DOFIDREN-624601 format. One record per residue (C-alpha): residue in one letter; x, y, z. Coordinates in steps of 0.2 Angstrom, whole numbers, plus 5000, padded with zeros to 4 digits. Last residue first. Layout:
N
aXYZ ...
This chain:
595
x569556005717 x570556045733 x571756175727 x573256285735 x574356185741 x574056005732 x573956115715 x575256175718 x576055995720 x575455945706 x576256075697 x577856075704 x577755885697 x577155945678 x578956075678 x578756225668 x576956285666 x576756395651 x574856415648 x575056215642 x575356165658 x573556245666 x572456165654 x573656005656 x573456015676 x571556055675 x571155885662 x572155815676 x570855845692 x570855715700 x572355595697 x573455755697 x572855815712 x573255655721 x575055635712 x575555805717 x575955745737 x577355655733 x577355465737 x578255385728 x576555245724 x575555445721 x576955555711 x576755375701 x574755365698 x574955545694 x576355535681 x575355375674 x573855485673 x574955595663 x575455545651 x573955415649 x573355625643 x574455645632 x576355745637 x577255705620 x578055895623 x579855835626 x579455905646 x577855775647 x578855635639 x580155675651 x578755695666 x578055515662 x579955415662 x580655515680 x578955455687 x579455255678 x580655275683 x580755325702 x578855185704 x579655015700 x578454925706 x578054825691 x576454925686 x577255075684 x578854995680 x577954905665 x577155035657 x578555175660 x579155045644 x577555095634 x576054995632 x574855035615 x574654865611 x574954725623 x576354615617 x577354715604 x576654855613 x577954825629 x579554865615 x581254845630 x580654705632 x579154615639 x579154435641 x580054455655 x578454545665 x577654385659 x578854265676 x577654355684 x575954245678 x574154285681 x574254395690 x575954485681 x574554485664 x573454565669 x574454695675 x574654735663 x572954725655 x572554865668 x573754955661 x573154965644 x571354975646 x571055185642 x571255075626 x572355215613 x572555345606 x571155425614 x569755525604 x568955675613 x567355675619 x567055865626 x566055865640 x566056035649 x567356045667 x566056095683 x567656105697 x568356225688 x566856345689 x567156485703 x569256575703 x570756475714 x571256555728 x572956665730 x574956615728 x574856765719 x575656675703 x574356525707 x573156655704 x573656705685 x573556515681 x571756505689 x571056665681 x571856575663 x570856405670 x569456495671 x569456575653 x569656425649 x568156325656 x568956165661 x568756035647 x568255845651 x568255695639 x570255645636 x570955705651 x569455635664 x569455475656 x571355465658 x570955505675 x569555375679 x570355225669 x572055275681 x570955235694 x570255125695 x571854985686 x572955075701 x571555025715 x571154835707 x573054825708 x573354855724 x571754755729 x572654615719 x574254635729 x573354645746 x572154495746 x570354575742 x569154545760 x567654595758 x566954775763 x566554815745 x565354625741 x564254715754 x563654885747 x563254765727 x561554685733 x561154855739 x561854945724 x560854845713 x559254855723 x559355045721 x559455045703 x558154965698 x557255065709 x557955215702 x557455135686 x555655075692 x555255265697 x555755325681 x557755375680 x557955545667 x558255635682 x559755565686 x560155535704 x560455375706 x561455365689 x563655415697 x563055305712 x562855155699 x564355205689 x565455215704 x564655025712 x565155005695 x566955035694 x567354955714 x566554795711 x567354795695 x569154815703 x568954695716 x568154555710 x569154545694 x570754605704 x570354455716 x569854315700 x571754365695 x572454305713 x571454135713 x569754085718 x568254125709 x566354175720 x566654345716 x567054345698 x565754285696 x564354425706 x565654555699 x565354475681 x563454505683 x563554675692 x564954715676 x563354675668 x562154765674 x563054925676 x563454935657 x561754905653 x561255055665 x562455155657 x562055125638 x560455185645 x561055335649 x561955385639 x563555345637 x565455455634 x566855325626 x568455215634 x567155135641 x567154975657 x566955155670 x565555235661 x565655405663 x564055465658 x563355575642 x561755675639 x561355695618 x559555655621 x558855555639 x557555515632 x556555435647 x557255295659 x556755125666 x555555105656 x554554935657 x554354755647 x555554795629 x556754845645 x556554685654 x557054605638 x558554695637 x559054705655 x559154475653 x559854505637 x561354625643 x561454505658 x561754365644 x563054435637 x564154455652 x563854295660 x564554235644 x565954325645 x566554255661 x565954095658 x567154115643 x568554205653 x568454055662 x568753955648 x570554015639 x570754175632 x569154175623 x568954175605 x568054325602 x566154325608 x564454365600 x562854315611 x561454275606 x559854245616 x558854405616 x559254445598 x558354635595 x559054655612 x560754655604 x562754565611 x564254615609 x566154525615 x567854565610 x568954525624 x570554605625 x571654495644 x572454425626 x572354505612 x570654445601 x570554305592 x569354315579 x567354315579 x566054155585 x564554215589 x563554105602 x561954055602 x560454015613 x560654105629 x559354065640 x558853925649 x560553885648 x560754055656 x559554035670 x560453835672 x562153925677 x561354025684 x560553895698 x561853815698 x563253965701 x565153955699 x565353775700 x563953745686 x564753915676 x566553875677 x565953675670 x565153775656 x566853855652 x567653715653 x566353645637 x566353805628 x568353805630 x568353625622 x567153635609 x567353805604 x569553735600 x568653605590 x567753705579 x568753665563 x568853815548 x567653895552 x566253955541 x566454135536 x564554175529 x564354355523 x563654485534 x562254615539 x562854775550 x562354765567 x561954575579 x563454505569 x562154355566 x561054445553 x562054345539 x561854195545 x563454075544 x564554055556 x563354015572 x564053925588 x562453835592 x562153825611 x561553675621 x561753645638 x561053525652 x562853425652 x563853505638 x563953525621 x564453675608 x563153635590 x564053695576 x562953755559 x563053645542 x564253715527 x563553635510 x564653665496 x564553495491 x563253395498 x561853425511 x560753485503 x560653405486 x561153545474 x559653605462 x559653815466 x559653715488 x558853525484 x557953465501 x557553275500 x556753235514 x555753055508 x554753175498 x555153365492 x555853475494 x556253635484 x557253785487 x557353895472 x558854005470 x559054205471 x560154375466 x561154455473 x563054505471 x562854495451 x562954675448 x564054725463 x565454625456 x565654455462 x567254355465 x567454505477 x566654355487 x568254265486 x568654095476 x567054075469 x566253895474 x565553815458 x563653785449 x564153875436 x563454025444 x564154045457 x563853895473 x564153935495 x562453845501 x561953895522 x561553805535 x560053765547 x559453885559 x559253985546 x559553945527 x560554025521 x561354045500 x562854105498 x563654185481 x563854355486 x561954345496 x560754225485 x558854295492 x557654125492 x556354085484 x555053935487 x554453745483 x553653625495 x553453485504 x553453475523 x554553395535 x554153545549 x556353555548 x556053575534 x554553695531 x555553805545 x556953805535 x556053885518 x554753995530 x556754095539 x557154075521 x555654175513 x555854295528 x557654335523 x556654405506 x556454575515 x558154595517 x558454555498 x557354675494 x557954815501 x559354805492 x560954765498 x562554875502 x562154935519 x561055055525 x559855105542 x558855255549 x557755235531 x556355175539 x556355015526 x557954995530 x557554995550 x556254895547 x557554775540 x558954805552 x557654775567 x556754595559 x558254545554 x559254545572 x557754475579 x557654315566 x559554315574 x559154265590 x558054115586 x556254125591 x555654155576 x556453995570 x556253875583 x554553935583 x554053855567 x554953675568 x554153665590 x552553675580 x552853575568 x551253525553 x550153675559 x551753795559 x552553745545 x550953765535 x550953985544 x552753985540 x552153945522 x550854085524 x552254195531 x553254195515 x551754205503 x551454365513 x553154455509 x553154465492 x553754325481 x555454385473 x556354455460 x555854645470 x554854715483 x554354865469 x553054785462 x552454685477 x552154805485 x553454915499 x553354855514 x552954905530 x551554805535 x552454635535 x553954715544 x552854775556 x552254605558 x553754545558 x554054635573 x552554645580 x553154435582 x554754455589 x554054545605 x552854405606 x554054295606 x555154405617 x554054405633 x554154225634 x555954225634 x555754335648 x554554205657 x555754075655 x557154175662 x556154195678 x555854025677 x557753985676 x558354075691 x558354275686 x559754365696 x560154595694 x559554625710 x557954725699 x558054525690 x557454455706 x556354545710 x555154525695 x555354345696 x554854325713 x553254455712 x553054335695 x553054405680 x551754465668 x551454455649 x549654555643 x548254395637 x547654405621 x545854425622 x546254625616 x547254595600 x548754645599 x549754485598 x548254395583 x549454545571 x550854405571 x549554295559 x549054145567 x550453995572 
């Protein structure tokens, strides 16, 4: 191992992707060899980030109670000389990248958290200590203590207090005692102590591994930078049996779905960060371009959902690595776009990430064969195609960005005509129209003057004035997830008897759900129509209700439904000016105005 500055030496060869690897990535795929190339490039990116931390760190007299970071780097060099694999394991660990990125942001003033800067800089001491332990070196080093926790990345964490006992809670430490240091010492015979306590020993929490044939992942509930954004204290799981069982099942699903893609995931994905269980069919997951190979995930509902989540987040990792090598778009400033899988407007870079991830998700569900899988395939092929179409003409795309969009579109296009069961297809069409219209109702605003002119035109049965087709983006605040009715549909497709569990208060089962939503998704469109209409008339017409009215009207054969779906933001603005009947307004729009 050399100093990280060596990666910028003129003699260092540039990273090159083969034409095959490049084409695979542009199509949303990428086999094990392609992923290996991305991992190599991410190693260089990681070393550059660490070098930037070393260059930006304050002088020793301002660095806090720990030795300067250069000493930690020298210990890493020693470990690399003794056992290159040990040092590489620590440097390649996803949370190491998250640490370097967050520390740089703290040093440059663009990020904040409750820890002193020296604690973040000093994490390099912990990284070096881990590498040295793995390499079998004898050494001593001081490392940070965070609210009673000493973390050795890739190895585990020790919880202690000044008296050598574990505190009951993190709150047991006041701000003054939250941050301190402890000595890590490794002696002959592999004996390791932390704060004079043997490791492993009482209070020590090792990392857990998830293993399956051909793949091993670390279940990281300890590293302070595992959450990929704001640092956090360790949260050891009381048991990991559920995660092991879910991963074994997910890996079998991945191998059944695509053996080559499963091998690629095994080559590139290395860490799962566990988060608490979320509502059924509303899993939480995340990844970061700073932490290649990590996927943060709530406890999955089942093995198939876990497999889908791993595909989703690994797609993000691949595109992030590609974007570290190539520029896909220029800075878009404040411009935002509709992303059919988000409740909020997204910047161009975020939309490209979503397109790439859901392209992979669509491919995954395309190969699964049951009603819920057919729904997911039909929904995500439609939503991904919509997003690709909307972004294709974005002027901020580079030539390579346009090529990426074109290749993804070409791969997806044949999937749009593949047969899907009628029930799943109808559910997917409802979910897609619901999300799109509700998003418009929350985030788009027609020109107020034009709305007033149009209201007058309606009264005279005159043509609509110009300007109504270009509403402004004014981000709103959804009162519930825009996927609420989609979650109801998923539950019914997976188990048609689930409807009996909803009762009179479906919001107790699916957060945000209302009885009229259940009536809509179960085909009781007349009942749903009356309920949505009544809510609007009595002054409770939020965007979800207007979209529900439109969906129920369309399903019930009312011509006003399509007009309300096409421009719910206009209908809501007109109704606010004194229109008396929301459904009649939709019919009027259908007769006199085509948005």
